[in-house]
N, CA and C of each residue as an Amber inpcrd file, in Angstrom:
protein
   447
 -60.7750000 -55.7320000  81.0590000 -61.2590000 -54.4140000  81.3430000
 -60.0890000 -53.5900000  81.8540000 -59.9690000 -52.3670000  81.3200000
 -58.9020000 -51.4870000  81.7500000 -59.2620000 -50.8050000  83.0650000
 -58.2840000 -50.7020000  83.9160000 -58.5170000 -49.9620000  85.1560000
 -58.4710000 -48.4770000  84.8380000 -59.0620000 -47.6830000  85.6480000
 -59.1090000 -46.2430000  85.4060000 -57.7150000 -45.6400000  85.3700000
 -56.7670000 -46.2670000  86.0330000 -55.3880000 -45.7860000  86.0550000
 -54.7420000 -45.8720000  84.6710000 -55.0810000 -46.9020000  83.8670000
 -54.4890000 -47.1100000  82.5490000 -55.3780000 -46.6310000  81.4060000
 -56.6140000 -46.2970000  81.7090000 -57.5820000 -45.9460000  80.6570000
 -57.1490000 -44.6830000  79.9060000 -56.8440000 -43.5950000  80.5740000
 -56.4900000 -42.3410000  79.9210000 -55.2080000 -42.4850000  79.0830000
 -54.1130000 -43.0580000  79.6000000 -52.9210000 -43.2320000  78.7530000
 -53.2000000 -44.1270000  77.5330000 -54.0180000 -45.1470000  77.6990000
 -54.3680000 -46.0330000  76.5880000 -55.1210000 -45.2630000  75.5140000
 -56.0980000 -44.4530000  75.9160000 -56.8960000 -43.6810000  74.9520000
 -56.0100000 -42.6640000  74.2360000 -55.1520000 -41.9680000  74.9550000
 -54.2610000 -40.9870000  74.3330000 -53.2960000 -41.6460000  73.3500000
 -52.7710000 -42.7980000  73.7040000 -51.8790000 -43.5350000  72.8000000
 -52.6250000 -43.9690000  71.5500000 -53.8390000 -44.4530000  71.6970000
 -54.6520000 -44.8760000  70.5530000 -54.9320000 -43.7030000  69.6270000
 -55.2550000 -42.5560000  70.1810000 -55.5140000 -41.3660000  69.3600000
 -54.2410000 -40.9510000  68.6320000 -53.1210000 -40.9370000  69.3350000
 -51.8500000 -40.5560000  68.7240000 -51.4910000 -41.4910000  67.5810000
 -51.5990000 -42.7910000  67.8080000 -51.2340000 -43.7720000  66.7780000
 -52.1950000 -43.7440000  65.6100000 -53.4570000 -43.4650000  65.8340000
 -54.3950000 -43.4170000  64.7150000 -54.0620000 -42.2570000  63.7920000
 -53.5360000 -41.1720000  64.3290000 -53.1140000 -40.0490000  63.4930000
 -51.8920000 -40.3840000  62.6730000 -51.0840000 -41.3220000  63.1230000
 -49.8570000 -41.7020000  62.4150000 -50.1400000 -42.6320000  61.2460000
 -51.3400000 -43.1470000  61.1520000 -51.6090000 -44.1060000  60.0820000
 -52.0080000 -43.4460000  58.7810000 -52.2730000 -42.1400000  58.7880000
 -52.6430000 -41.4840000  57.5360000 -51.3970000 -41.3590000  56.6680000
 -51.6120000 -41.4170000  55.3610000 -50.4900000 -41.3310000  54.4380000
 -50.5240000 -39.9940000  53.7060000 -49.3850000 -39.5130000  53.3420000
 -49.2630000 -38.2710000  52.5990000 -48.5980000 -38.6120000  51.2710000
 -49.2060000 -38.1610000  50.1890000 -48.6150000 -38.3630000  48.8730000
 -47.6480000 -37.2190000  48.6230000 -46.3660000 -37.4840000  48.7810000
 -45.3450000 -36.4540000  48.6620000 -45.3250000 -35.8510000  47.2610000
 -45.7610000 -36.6110000  46.2390000 -45.7720000 -36.1060000  44.8620000
 -46.7080000 -34.9130000  44.7070000 -47.7330000 -34.8190000  45.5690000
 -48.6470000 -33.6870000  45.4950000 -47.9460000 -32.3880000  45.8490000
 -46.8630000 -32.4630000  46.5900000 -46.1850000 -31.2730000  47.0680000
 -44.8820000 -30.9710000  46.3440000 -44.4020000 -31.8960000  45.5470000
 -43.1660000 -31.6830000  44.8030000 -43.4940000 -31.1060000  43.4350000
 -42.6780000 -30.1920000  42.9290000 -42.9400000 -29.6900000  41.5760000
 -42.6900000 -30.7900000  40.5490000 -43.5100000 -30.8180000  39.5000000
 -43.3210000 -31.8030000  38.4410000 -42.1130000 -31.4120000  37.6040000
 -41.3700000 -32.4000000  37.0920000 -40.2140000 -32.0640000  36.2560000
 -40.6720000 -31.3590000  34.9840000 -39.9000000 -30.3900000  34.5740000
 -40.2430000 -29.6420000  33.3760000 -39.6750000 -30.3510000  32.1450000
 -40.4430000 -30.3220000  31.0720000 -39.9890000 -30.8810000  29.8020000
 -39.2270000 -29.7670000  29.0850000 -37.9110000 -29.7790000  29.2050000
 -37.1150000 -28.7240000  28.5890000 -36.4440000 -29.1930000  27.2980000
 -37.0390000 -30.1830000  26.6870000 -36.5360000 -30.7250000  25.4270000
 -36.7320000 -29.6750000  24.3270000 -35.7620000 -29.5220000  23.4380000
 -35.8930000 -28.6050000  22.3150000 -36.4660000 -29.3750000  21.1240000
 -37.7800000 -29.3360000  20.9960000 -38.4510000 -30.1070000  19.9440000
 -38.1200000 -29.5870000  18.5430000 -37.6460000 -28.3660000  18.4470000
 -37.2790000 -27.8170000  17.1370000 -36.0540000 -28.5050000  16.5460000
 -35.3590000 -29.3020000  17.3540000 -34.1850000 -30.0570000  16.8860000
 -34.4850000 -31.5480000  16.7260000 -35.7630000 -31.9160000  16.7750000
 -36.1410000 -33.3330000  16.7270000 -36.8440000 -33.6390000  15.4010000
 -36.5410000 -34.8150000  14.8710000 -37.0680000 -35.2570000  13.5820000
 -37.9940000 -36.4590000  13.7800000 -38.9470000 -36.5900000  12.8890000
 -39.7000000 -37.8360000  12.7650000 -38.8190000 -38.7260000  11.9100000
 -38.4760000 -39.9010000  12.4450000 -37.5800000 -40.8100000  11.7410000
 -38.2480000 -42.1720000  11.6400000 -38.2320000 -42.7460000  10.4520000
 -38.8800000 -44.0350000  10.2820000 -38.5880000 -44.6620000   8.9370000
 -39.3570000 -45.7030000   8.6390000 -39.1390000 -46.4360000   7.3910000
 -39.4300000 -45.5740000   6.1670000 -40.2840000 -44.5650000   6.3040000
 -40.6490000 -43.7080000   5.1750000 -39.5220000 -42.7630000   4.7700000
 -38.5040000 -42.5720000   5.6270000 -37.3640000 -41.7170000   5.2680000
 -36.0270000 -42.4000000   5.5860000 -36.0320000 -43.7130000   5.6320000
 -34.8460000 -44.5250000   5.8870000 -34.1750000 -44.1550000   7.2110000
 -34.9760000 -43.7110000   8.1830000 -34.5170000 -43.3840000   9.5320000
 -33.5290000 -42.2190000   9.5580000 -33.5270000 -41.4180000   8.5050000
 -32.6040000 -40.2910000   8.4090000 -33.1930000 -39.0290000   9.0560000
 -32.3190000 -38.1240000   9.4760000 -32.7210000 -36.8180000  10.0120000
 -32.7820000 -35.8430000   8.8370000 -33.8770000 -35.8940000   8.0890000
 -34.0380000 -35.0550000   6.9050000 -34.8250000 -33.7900000   7.2470000
 -34.4530000 -32.6490000   6.6660000 -35.1330000 -31.3840000   6.9690000
 -36.6540000 -31.4340000   6.7990000 -37.1610000 -32.1810000   5.8370000
 -38.6140000 -32.2650000   5.6190000 -39.3370000 -32.9270000   6.7860000
 -38.6100000 -33.6250000   7.6500000 -39.2090000 -34.3470000   8.7800000
 -38.8790000 -33.7020000  10.1270000 -38.3110000 -32.5000000  10.1030000
 -38.0110000 -31.7540000  11.3180000 -39.3150000 -31.2090000  11.8960000
 -39.4960000 -31.3290000  13.2110000 -40.7150000 -30.8360000  13.8510000
 -40.7950000 -29.3150000  13.7620000 -42.0220000 -28.8180000  13.5810000
 -42.3010000 -27.3950000  13.4630000 -43.2230000 -26.9680000  14.5850000
 -42.9590000 -25.7990000  15.1660000 -43.7960000 -25.2300000  16.2280000
 -45.1020000 -24.7290000  15.6130000 -46.2430000 -25.0700000  16.2300000
 -47.5390000 -24.6190000  15.7010000 -48.0290000 -23.3210000  16.3520000
 -47.1570000 -22.6110000  17.0680000 -47.4590000 -21.3610000  17.7680000
 -48.4030000 -21.5420000  18.9540000 -48.7430000 -22.7710000  19.3180000
 -49.5470000 -23.0650000  20.5010000 -48.7740000 -23.9460000  21.4750000
 -47.4480000 -24.0070000  21.2800000 -46.6170000 -24.8160000  22.1620000
 -46.5630000 -26.2790000  21.7920000 -47.1460000 -26.6280000  20.6440000
 -47.0950000 -28.0150000  20.1660000 -46.1990000 -28.0590000  18.9370000
 -45.7800000 -29.2770000  18.5730000 -44.8780000 -29.4570000  17.4390000
 -45.4370000 -30.5250000  16.5130000 -45.2460000 -30.3360000  15.2070000
 -45.8290000 -31.2710000  14.2520000 -44.9470000 -31.4380000  13.0230000
 -45.2490000 -32.4880000  12.2980000 -44.7000000 -32.7030000  10.9670000
 -45.7810000 -33.4390000  10.1720000 -45.9330000 -33.0630000   8.9020000
 -46.9190000 -33.6900000   8.0170000 -46.1980000 -34.6310000   7.0620000
 -46.7760000 -35.8350000   6.9080000 -46.1380000 -36.8710000   6.0980000
 -47.1790000 -37.5270000   5.1960000 -46.8120000 -37.7470000   3.9350000
 -47.6770000 -38.4830000   3.0100000 -47.4350000 -39.9680000   3.2000000
 -48.5070000 -40.7050000   3.4660000 -48.4090000 -42.1510000   3.6930000
 -49.3500000 -42.8910000   2.7560000 -48.9510000 -44.0900000   2.3710000
 -49.7580000 -44.9530000   1.5060000 -50.4100000 -46.0230000   2.3700000
 -51.6920000 -46.1910000   2.2010000 -52.4330000 -47.2070000   2.9620000
 -52.3990000 -48.5190000   2.1850000 -51.3680000 -49.3140000   2.4500000
 -51.2540000 -50.6110000   1.7850000 -51.3700000 -51.7620000   2.7800000
 -51.7880000 -51.4470000   4.0140000 -51.9680000 -52.4730000   5.0380000
 -50.7170000 -52.7800000   5.8280000 -49.5850000 -52.2100000   5.4160000
 -48.3200000 -52.4560000   6.1120000 -48.0760000 -51.3570000   7.1550000
 -47.5300000 -51.7110000   8.2960000 -47.2540000 -50.6850000   9.3120000
 -46.0140000 -49.8710000   8.9710000 -46.0690000 -48.6140000   9.3380000
 -44.9090000 -47.7300000   9.2570000 -44.2770000 -47.6860000  10.6380000
 -43.0290000 -48.1370000  10.7520000 -42.2870000 -48.0320000  12.0050000
 -41.6680000 -46.6370000  12.0590000 -41.7210000 -46.0110000  13.2470000
 -41.1480000 -44.6820000  13.3880000 -40.8580000 -44.3710000  14.8560000
 -40.1710000 -43.2680000  15.0610000 -39.8800000 -42.7090000  16.3780000
 -39.4610000 -41.2580000  16.1630000 -39.1760000 -40.5470000  17.2130000
 -38.6930000 -39.1760000  17.1360000 -37.3020000 -39.1360000  17.7560000
 -36.3810000 -38.4180000  17.1070000 -35.0200000 -38.3060000  17.6410000
 -34.3270000 -37.1200000  17.0050000 -33.3090000 -36.6180000  17.6970000
 -32.4980000 -35.5600000  17.1100000 -31.5520000 -36.1970000  16.0940000
 -30.6200000 -35.4060000  15.5810000 -29.7780000 -35.9330000  14.4910000
 -28.7730000 -36.9920000  14.9260000 -28.5300000 -37.1530000  16.2530000
 -27.5790000 -38.1670000  16.7150000 -28.1840000 -39.1330000  17.7320000
 -29.4890000 -39.1610000  17.8390000 -30.1930000 -40.0560000  18.7800000
 -29.7390000 -39.8510000  20.2260000 -29.6320000 -38.6000000  20.6530000
 -29.3250000 -38.3020000  22.0540000 -30.3750000 -38.9620000  22.9320000
 -29.9630000 -39.5650000  24.0230000 -30.8840000 -40.3100000  24.8830000
 -32.1240000 -39.5110000  25.2690000 -31.9560000 -38.2810000  25.7280000
 -33.0940000 -37.4650000  26.1780000 -33.9950000 -37.0390000  25.0290000
 -33.4910000 -37.0770000  23.7980000 -34.2710000 -36.6900000  22.6210000
 -34.5930000 -37.8800000  21.7200000 -34.5740000 -39.0640000  22.2770000
 -34.8590000 -40.2910000  21.5460000 -36.2010000 -40.8100000  22.0590000
 -37.2740000 -40.4310000  21.3800000 -38.6300000 -40.6430000  21.9090000
 -39.4090000 -41.6610000  21.0860000 -40.0100000 -42.6050000  21.7970000
 -40.7930000 -43.6340000  21.1280000 -41.7650000 -44.2940000  22.0750000
 -42.0110000 -45.5690000  21.8320000 -42.9690000 -46.3580000  22.6100000
 -42.3930000 -46.6860000  23.9850000 -43.2700000 -46.9410000  24.9670000
 -42.7860000 -47.2170000  26.3220000 -42.0250000 -48.5290000  26.4510000
 -42.1820000 -49.4230000  25.5070000 -41.5510000 -50.7400000  25.5810000
 -40.6150000 -50.9020000  24.3990000 -39.4430000 -51.4470000  24.6280000
 -38.4420000 -51.6360000  23.5840000 -38.9730000 -52.4900000  22.4290000
 -39.9750000 -53.3410000  22.7170000 -40.5400000 -54.1920000  21.6650000
 -41.4810000 -53.4240000  20.7420000 -41.7980000 -52.1690000  21.0910000
 -42.6140000 -51.3410000  20.2170000 -44.0830000 -51.3610000  20.5770000
 -44.8510000 -50.5660000  19.8190000 -46.2810000 -50.4550000  20.0840000
 -46.9820000 -49.9280000  18.8420000 -48.1220000 -50.5300000  18.5040000
 -48.9480000 -50.0540000  17.4050000 -49.9030000 -49.0020000  17.9430000
 -50.0120000 -47.8880000  17.2210000 -50.9160000 -46.8360000  17.6630000
 -51.9930000 -46.6060000  16.6190000 -53.0930000 -46.0430000  17.0520000
 -54.2460000 -45.7930000  16.1910000 -54.3560000 -44.3090000  15.8690000
 -54.9820000 -44.0340000  14.7470000 -55.2330000 -42.6560000  14.3440000
 -56.1540000 -41.9740000  15.3530000 -55.8830000 -40.7020000  15.6200000
 -56.6930000 -39.8430000  16.4910000 -56.7230000 -40.3030000  17.9480000
 -55.7510000 -41.1170000  18.3550000 -55.6690000 -41.5580000  19.7450000
 -54.3630000 -41.0580000  20.3430000 -54.4630000 -40.2940000  21.4150000
 -53.2850000 -39.7390000  22.0690000 -52.5260000 -40.8360000  22.8080000
 -51.1970000 -40.7680000  22.7170000 -50.3620000 -41.7640000  23.3710000
 -49.1170000 -41.0720000  23.9270000 -48.6330000 -41.5470000  25.0650000
 -47.4500000 -40.9600000  25.6920000 -46.1830000 -41.3440000  24.9410000
 -45.2850000 -40.3730000  24.8350000 -43.9540000 -40.6250000  24.2920000
 -43.0080000 -40.8910000  25.4550000 -42.1250000 -41.8270000  25.2740000
 -41.1020000 -42.1200000  26.2750000 -39.7600000 -41.7770000  25.6560000
 -39.0480000 -40.8690000  26.2970000 -37.8080000 -40.3470000  25.7400000
 -36.6020000 -40.8440000  26.5290000 -36.0650000 -41.9570000  26.0850000
 -34.8520000 -42.5190000  26.6700000 -34.3400000 -43.6270000  25.7620000
 -33.2030000 -44.1950000  26.1000000 -32.5970000 -45.2150000  25.2480000
 -33.3770000 -46.5280000  25.2570000 -34.2780000 -46.7150000  26.2130000
 -35.0430000 -47.9610000  26.2860000 -36.3860000 -47.8940000  25.5680000
 -36.6710000 -46.7870000  24.9110000 -37.9480000 -46.6880000  24.2120000
 -37.9120000 -47.4960000  22.9190000 -39.0840000 -47.9330000  22.5000000
 -39.1930000 -48.7200000  21.2740000 -39.7810000 -47.9040000  20.1440000
 -39.9330000 -48.5320000  18.9950000 -40.5340000 -47.8680000  17.8470000
 -42.0530000 -47.9690000  17.9350000 -42.7100000 -46.9800000  17.3580000
 -44.1520000 -47.0470000  17.1670000 -44.4190000 -47.6540000  15.8060000
 -45.5970000 -48.2240000  15.6540000 -46.0730000 -48.7110000  14.3670000
 -47.4100000 -48.0350000  14.1000000 -47.5920000 -47.5600000  12.8720000
 -48.8400000 -46.9030000  12.4880000 -49.2640000 -47.4300000  11.1350000
 -50.5230000 -47.8570000  11.0430000 -51.0950000 -48.3180000   9.7780000
 -52.1610000 -47.3060000   9.3730000 -51.8960000 -46.5180000   8.3170000
 -52.8900000 -45.5180000   7.9140000 -54.1640000 -46.1640000   7.3790000
 -55.2910000 -45.5300000   7.6710000 -56.5870000 -46.0550000   7.2350000
 -56.8250000 -45.8170000   5.7520000 -56.2320000 -44.7490000   5.2140000
 -56.3320000 -44.4630000   3.7840000 -55.1130000 -43.6630000   3.3600000
 -54.8020000 -43.6850000   2.0850000 -53.6690000 -42.9440000   1.5610000
 -53.9250000 -41.4500000   1.7030000 -52.9160000 -40.7240000   2.1460000
 -53.0660000 -39.2840000   2.2990000 -51.9690000 -38.7080000   3.1770000
 -52.1550000 -37.4490000   3.5670000 -51.1990000 -36.7590000   4.4220000
 -51.6670000 -36.8410000   5.8610000 -50.7340000 -37.1950000   6.7320000
 -51.0260000 -37.3570000   8.1560000 -50.1590000 -36.4000000   8.9580000
 -50.7670000 -35.8020000   9.9740000 -50.0340000 -34.9100000  10.8840000
 -49.6680000 -35.6710000  12.1480000 -48.3770000 -35.6760000  12.4690000
 -47.8440000 -36.2410000  13.6960000 -47.6470000 -35.0540000  14.6380000
 -48.4660000 -34.9600000  15.6730000 -48.5040000 -33.7940000  16.5540000
 -48.0720000 -34.1700000  17.9650000 -47.0590000 -33.4760000  18.4720000
 -46.5510000 -33.7110000  19.8250000 -46.9550000 -32.5460000  20.7170000
 -47.5200000 -32.8730000  21.8680000 -47.8200000 -31.8800000  22.8970000
 -46.8350000 -32.1010000  24.0360000 -45.8900000 -31.1590000  24.2250000
 -44.9320000 -31.3020000  25.3210000 -45.6400000 -31.2490000  26.6720000
 -45.0290000 -31.8410000  27.6590000 -45.5430000 -31.8410000  29.0240000
 -44.5940000 -32.6220000  29.8970000 -44.9900000 -32.8750000  31.1330000
 -44.1190000 -33.6800000  31.9910000 -43.8750000 -35.0290000  31.3310000
 -44.8940000 -35.5320000  30.6450000 -44.7450000 -36.6760000  29.7470000
 -45.3680000 -36.2270000  28.4230000 -44.5530000 -36.0340000  27.3870000
 -45.1010000 -35.5560000  26.1170000 -46.0170000 -36.6140000  25.5040000
 -47.0170000 -36.1530000  24.7260000 -47.8540000 -37.1270000  24.0470000
 -47.9470000 -36.8290000  22.5660000 -48.3500000 -37.8510000  21.8380000
 -48.4020000 -37.8380000  20.3850000 -49.8020000 -38.1980000  19.9300000
 -50.2460000 -37.5300000  18.8840000 -51.4980000 -37.9120000  18.2310000
 -51.2740000 -37.7880000  16.7210000 -51.8300000 -38.7310000  15.9720000
 -51.7040000 -38.7190000  14.5070000 -53.0960000 -38.5440000  13.9210000
 -53.2490000 -37.5420000  13.0590000 -54.5360000 -37.2830000  12.3970000
 -54.3430000 -37.1310000  10.9150000 -55.3250000 -37.6070000  10.1580000
 -55.3060000 -37.4060000   8.7010000 -55.7690000 -35.9950000   8.4000000
 -55.0340000 -35.3140000   7.5090000 -55.4070000 -33.9480000   7.1270000
 -56.4270000 -33.9650000   6.0160000
């Protein structure tokens, strides 16, 4: 049992320390990094174009702040390996899967792009032969979605 002499300092210390146990998420107060990548200089590169930076595979602005390229693909059950990169594979403009070992993605499912030298290739297996739109939405972490046109 606390004596009355120590009771008030004990209670004040307990109140003070209980206030110190709350946590603050500093990320809530810091500005998010801006995606200042120039997508107009980035190409879709993959097995369908021998990984070359060809003008037909250069991303185009859709006037809504997103970028796309349309590609004709054959549905033969084989995956198409691809990634996005500028003409010299600059690290900041070298965008692919989060893991160097790659990742298979599905049609109409949004997935994050990772833009650095450690990113892997994506794999996509089209459900049917036709033209597919590869659409990138820039953001703090850009994302990709593939839809059949």
